[in-house]
C-alpha positions as CSV (number, residue, x, y, z in Angstrom):
1,M,-95.0,96.6,-219.7
2,E,-98.1,94.8,-218.5
3,L,-100.1,94.4,-215.4
4,R,-98.6,91.8,-213.0
5,S,-99.0,90.8,-209.4
6,A,-96.5,92.2,-206.9
7,T,-94.5,90.0,-204.6
8,R,-96.1,90.1,-201.1
9,V,-96.2,88.3,-197.8
10,N,-99.0,88.0,-195.3
11,G,-98.7,91.1,-193.1
12,F,-99.6,89.3,-189.9
13,V,-96.7,86.9,-190.4
14,V,-94.3,89.9,-190.9
15,L,-95.9,91.6,-187.9
16,L,-95.1,88.5,-185.7
17,G,-91.6,88.4,-187.0
18,W,-91.2,92.1,-186.4
19,L,-92.4,91.6,-182.8
20,A,-90.0,88.6,-182.3
21,L,-87.1,90.7,-183.5
22,T,-88.1,93.6,-181.3
23,L,-88.2,91.4,-178.3
24,L,-84.9,89.8,-179.2
25,F,-83.0,93.0,-179.7
26,G,-84.8,94.6,-176.8
27,A,-83.6,91.8,-174.5
28,A,-80.0,92.3,-175.8
29,A,-80.3,96.0,-175.2
30,V,-81.6,95.5,-171.7
31,L,-78.7,93.1,-170.9
32,G,-76.2,95.6,-172.3
33,F,-77.7,98.3,-170.1
34,F,-77.4,96.2,-167.0
35,S,-73.8,95.2,-168.0
36,F,-73.0,98.9,-168.5
37,A,-74.4,99.7,-165.0
38,K,-72.5,97.0,-163.2
39,H,-69.2,96.9,-165.0
40,D,-69.1,100.5,-166.2
41,G,-69.0,99.7,-169.9
42,G,-67.6,96.7,-171.7
43,P,-68.2,94.6,-174.8
44,L,-71.6,93.5,-173.6
45,A,-72.8,97.0,-173.2
46,L,-71.6,97.9,-176.7
47,T,-73.4,94.9,-178.1
48,G,-76.6,95.9,-176.4
49,A,-76.3,99.4,-177.9
50,I,-75.8,98.1,-181.4
51,A,-78.7,95.7,-180.9
52,A,-81.0,98.5,-180.0
53,V,-80.0,100.6,-183.0
54,V,-80.3,97.6,-185.3
55,A,-83.8,96.9,-183.8
56,V,-85.0,100.4,-184.5
57,L,-83.7,100.3,-188.1
58,V,-85.2,96.9,-188.8
59,V,-88.5,97.9,-187.4
60,A,-88.6,101.2,-189.4
61,L,-87.6,99.4,-192.6
62,L,-90.2,96.7,-192.3
63,A,-92.9,99.3,-191.5
64,T,-92.4,100.9,-194.9
65,G,-93.6,97.7,-196.6
66,L,-96.9,97.1,-194.7
67,I,-100.1,97.8,-196.7
68,I,-103.8,97.4,-196.3
69,V,-105.8,96.6,-199.4
70,N,-109.6,97.1,-199.1
71,P,-112.2,95.2,-201.2
72,N,-112.5,96.5,-204.8
73,E,-109.2,98.3,-204.5
74,A,-105.7,97.9,-205.9
75,K,-102.3,99.1,-204.8
76,V,-99.8,99.9,-207.6
77,V,-96.3,99.3,-206.1
78,T,-93.2,101.1,-207.5
79,F,-89.6,100.9,-206.2
80,F,-87.6,104.0,-206.9
81,G,-89.5,104.6,-210.2
82,R,-89.7,101.0,-211.3
83,Y,-93.0,99.2,-211.5
84,I,-92.9,96.2,-209.2
85,G,-96.5,95.0,-209.5
86,S,-100.0,95.5,-208.2
87,V,-101.9,94.0,-205.3
88,S,-105.6,93.7,-205.8
89,E,-106.4,91.0,-203.3
90,P,-108.0,92.4,-200.1
91,G,-106.1,91.9,-196.9
92,Y,-103.0,92.9,-194.9
93,F,-99.7,92.4,-196.7
94,S,-96.1,93.3,-196.6
95,V,-94.3,94.2,-199.9
96,I,-90.7,95.3,-200.6
97,P,-89.7,98.0,-198.1
98,L,-89.1,101.6,-199.3
99,T,-91.7,101.3,-202.1
100,D,-94.3,103.8,-203.2
101,R,-98.0,102.7,-203.4
102,E,-100.8,104.3,-205.3
103,T,-104.3,103.4,-204.5
104,I,-106.6,102.7,-207.5
105,S,-110.3,102.1,-206.9
106,L,-111.8,99.1,-208.8
107,R,-115.4,100.0,-207.9
108,V,-118.0,100.6,-210.5
109,R,-118.4,104.3,-211.2
110,N,-120.9,106.4,-213.2
111,F,-121.1,110.0,-214.2
112,E,-123.3,112.1,-216.5
113,T,-121.8,114.2,-219.2
114,Q,-122.7,117.8,-219.6
115,K,-125.5,118.8,-221.9
116,L,-123.7,119.3,-225.2
117,K,-125.0,121.3,-228.1
118,V,-124.2,119.8,-231.4
119,N,-125.6,119.4,-234.9
120,D,-127.1,116.1,-235.8
121,A,-126.7,114.3,-239.1
122,D,-129.4,116.5,-240.7
123,G,-127.7,119.7,-239.5
124,N,-130.3,120.4,-236.8
125,P,-128.8,121.7,-233.5
126,V,-129.7,119.4,-230.6
127,E,-128.9,119.1,-226.9
128,I,-127.6,115.7,-225.8
129,A,-126.2,114.2,-222.6
130,A,-125.3,110.6,-221.6
131,V,-124.6,108.6,-218.5
132,V,-121.5,106.3,-218.5
133,V,-121.0,103.4,-216.2
134,Y,-117.4,102.1,-216.0
135,K,-114.7,100.5,-213.8
136,V,-110.9,100.0,-213.8
137,V,-109.8,96.6,-214.9
138,D,-106.1,97.3,-215.4
139,S,-104.5,99.2,-212.5
140,F,-101.1,99.6,-214.3
141,K,-102.6,101.3,-217.3
142,A,-104.9,103.5,-215.1
143,A,-101.9,104.6,-213.1
144,F,-99.3,105.1,-215.8
145,A,-100.9,105.1,-219.3
146,V,-102.7,108.4,-218.7
147,D,-102.2,111.4,-216.4
148,D,-105.7,111.1,-214.8
149,Y,-107.9,108.2,-215.8
150,E,-111.1,109.8,-214.5
151,E,-110.6,113.0,-216.5
152,Y,-109.6,110.9,-219.5
153,V,-112.9,108.9,-219.3
154,E,-114.9,112.1,-219.0
155,T,-113.2,113.7,-222.0
156,Q,-113.5,110.6,-224.2
157,S,-117.1,110.3,-223.2
158,E,-118.0,113.8,-224.4
159,A,-116.1,113.2,-227.6
160,A,-118.0,109.9,-228.2
161,V,-121.3,111.6,-227.5
162,R,-120.5,114.4,-230.0
163,H,-119.5,111.9,-232.6
164,L,-122.7,109.9,-232.1
165,A,-124.9,113.0,-232.4
166,T,-123.2,114.1,-235.7
167,T,-123.7,110.6,-237.3
168,H,-127.4,110.1,-236.6
169,P,-130.4,112.3,-237.1
170,Y,-132.7,113.3,-234.2
171,D,-135.6,111.8,-236.1
172,A,-135.3,109.2,-238.8
173,H,-137.9,109.6,-241.6
174,D,-136.6,106.5,-243.4
175,D,-136.8,103.0,-242.0
176,D,-133.2,102.2,-242.9
177,R,-131.7,105.0,-240.8
178,T,-131.1,104.9,-237.0
179,S,-132.1,108.0,-235.1
180,L,-130.9,109.3,-231.8
181,R,-134.3,108.3,-230.4
182,D,-133.7,104.6,-231.0
183,G,-132.5,104.0,-227.4
184,A,-131.2,100.4,-227.5
185,E,-129.3,100.6,-230.8
186,V,-127.8,104.0,-230.0
187,A,-126.8,102.9,-226.5
188,E,-125.0,99.8,-227.8
189,E,-123.1,101.9,-230.4
190,L,-122.1,104.4,-227.8
191,T,-120.9,101.7,-225.4
192,V,-118.8,100.0,-228.1
193,E,-117.2,103.2,-229.1
194,L,-116.4,104.2,-225.6
195,R,-114.8,100.8,-224.9
196,E,-112.5,101.3,-227.8
197,R,-111.6,104.8,-226.7
198,T,-110.9,104.0,-223.0
199,A,-109.1,100.6,-223.3
200,T,-105.8,102.5,-223.3
201,A,-106.4,103.6,-219.8
202,G,-107.4,100.2,-218.5
203,I,-111.0,101.1,-218.3
204,E,-114.0,98.8,-219.0
205,V,-117.2,100.7,-220.0
206,I,-120.1,98.6,-218.7
207,E,-122.9,100.7,-220.1
208,A,-123.5,104.1,-221.8
209,R,-127.0,105.6,-222.4
210,I,-128.4,108.9,-223.5
211,T,-130.2,110.7,-220.6
212,H,-131.1,113.9,-222.3
213,L,-132.1,114.6,-225.9
214,A,-133.9,117.6,-227.2
215,Y,-133.8,120.2,-230.0
216,A,-131.9,123.4,-229.3
217,P,-134.2,126.1,-227.9
218,E,-133.9,128.3,-231.0
219,I,-135.6,125.6,-233.2
220,A,-137.5,123.6,-230.7
221,Q,-140.9,125.3,-231.5
222,A,-140.4,124.9,-235.3
223,M,-139.5,121.2,-234.9
224,L,-142.5,120.6,-232.7
225,V,-144.8,121.9,-235.4
226,R,-142.9,119.7,-237.9
227,Q,-143.3,116.7,-235.7
228,Q,-147.0,117.4,-235.2
229,A,-147.5,117.8,-239.0
230,A,-145.7,114.5,-239.6
231,Q,-147.9,112.7,-237.1
232,V,-151.0,114.1,-238.7
233,V,-149.9,113.0,-242.1
234,A,-149.0,109.5,-240.8
235,A,-152.4,109.2,-239.1
236,R,-154.2,110.4,-242.2
237,T,-152.3,107.9,-244.3
238,H,-153.5,105.0,-242.1
239,I,-157.1,106.3,-242.2
240,V,-157.1,106.5,-246.0
241,E,-155.6,103.0,-246.3
242,G,-158.2,101.6,-244.0
243,A,-161.1,103.5,-245.7
244,V,-160.1,102.3,-249.2
245,G,-160.1,98.8,-247.9
246,M,-163.5,99.2,-246.3
247,V,-165.0,100.7,-249.5
248,G,-163.6,97.9,-251.6
249,L,-164.9,95.3,-249.2
250,A,-168.4,97.0,-249.3
251,L,-168.5,96.9,-253.1
252,D,-167.4,93.3,-253.2
253,R,-170.0,92.2,-250.7
254,L,-172.8,94.0,-252.5
255,A,-171.7,92.5,-255.8
256,E,-171.5,89.0,-254.3
257,A,-174.9,89.2,-252.6
258,G,-176.6,90.7,-255.6
259,T,-178.3,93.2,-253.3
260,V,-178.2,96.0,-255.8
261,E,-176.5,96.5,-259.2
262,L,-174.7,99.8,-259.6
263,D,-173.3,101.2,-262.8
264,E,-169.8,102.9,-262.8
265,E,-171.2,106.3,-262.2
266,R,-173.2,105.1,-259.1
267,K,-170.2,103.2,-257.9
268,A,-168.1,106.3,-258.1
269,A,-170.7,108.3,-256.2
270,M,-170.9,105.6,-253.5
271,V,-167.1,105.5,-253.2
272,S,-167.0,109.2,-252.9
273,N,-169.6,109.3,-250.1
274,L,-168.0,106.4,-248.2
275,L,-164.6,108.1,-248.3
276,V,-166.0,111.3,-247.1
277,V,-167.7,109.6,-244.2
278,L,-164.7,107.4,-243.3
279,C,-161.9,110.0,-243.8
280,G,-163.6,113.1,-242.5
281,D,-162.5,114.5,-239.2
282,R,-166.0,115.7,-238.3
283,A,-169.2,113.9,-237.8
284,T,-171.2,113.7,-241.1
285,Q,-174.9,114.5,-241.5
286,P,-176.7,111.6,-243.4
287,V,-179.1,112.5,-246.2
288,V,-182.0,110.1,-246.7
289,N,-183.0,109.6,-250.4
290,T,-186.8,108.9,-250.5
291,G,-187.1,108.9,-254.2
292,S,-185.8,106.7,-257.0
293,L,-182.2,105.6,-257.0
294,Y,-181.7,107.4,-260.4
295,A,-183.9,110.5,-259.5
């Protein structure tokens, strides 16, 4: 069974008809009462009494079908256990009398999952949480496909976050791996997975993003030292690459200008000195040679 629109009539039209019937049957009842008072009973009095009873029954029956639908809201209508349809258009309507109506909100909602402790793809325990933004797009599925669509979304969101954490590392040391810290890529993957998981309940996931990501407390300090060491190594790598380029440039410029001719041994000494100056993490003290170059 699929989502469909319920048969409905403008509620104000029904209200006017209801008022007209009430006046009609009310007038008949009044006439019957006066006839009873003047003639001590009779067919007219009986007709008036029947009209009054019918008026009450008709009014009570029509009243069970009146509904008010607010903006971004849907009414799921069932008639003795049978799905009649849904009304999602805002306004005042009248549907089939004696029906049950369940209100489903179509507003955009968001919630944040609990902080989950899981192992990432490298086996490191991490704490992770995400915020999920969603809305109901199929009121029939939301009402009948699952017991509680809000609880269903929360459960599936936690399952998707756990799965995401176990398939990606906290930090990617290779360029071809996506880490949990790659915000845009991870958010897109989480959103797509949640859409597939919640489509059964008539839910559309608009966005899902990680809001908390950290190593578990028991390894946080060790991982901080590891990250610092990795940053130091990366920085030193860039420094060495730049220094080697600068040394090569200096040797090439000296050779082109013919400023000085150096043998291989002196070139090696010059390279060593330049690398010490450029790669050292402390200021160097220059030594001025006042003698011969080969002294």
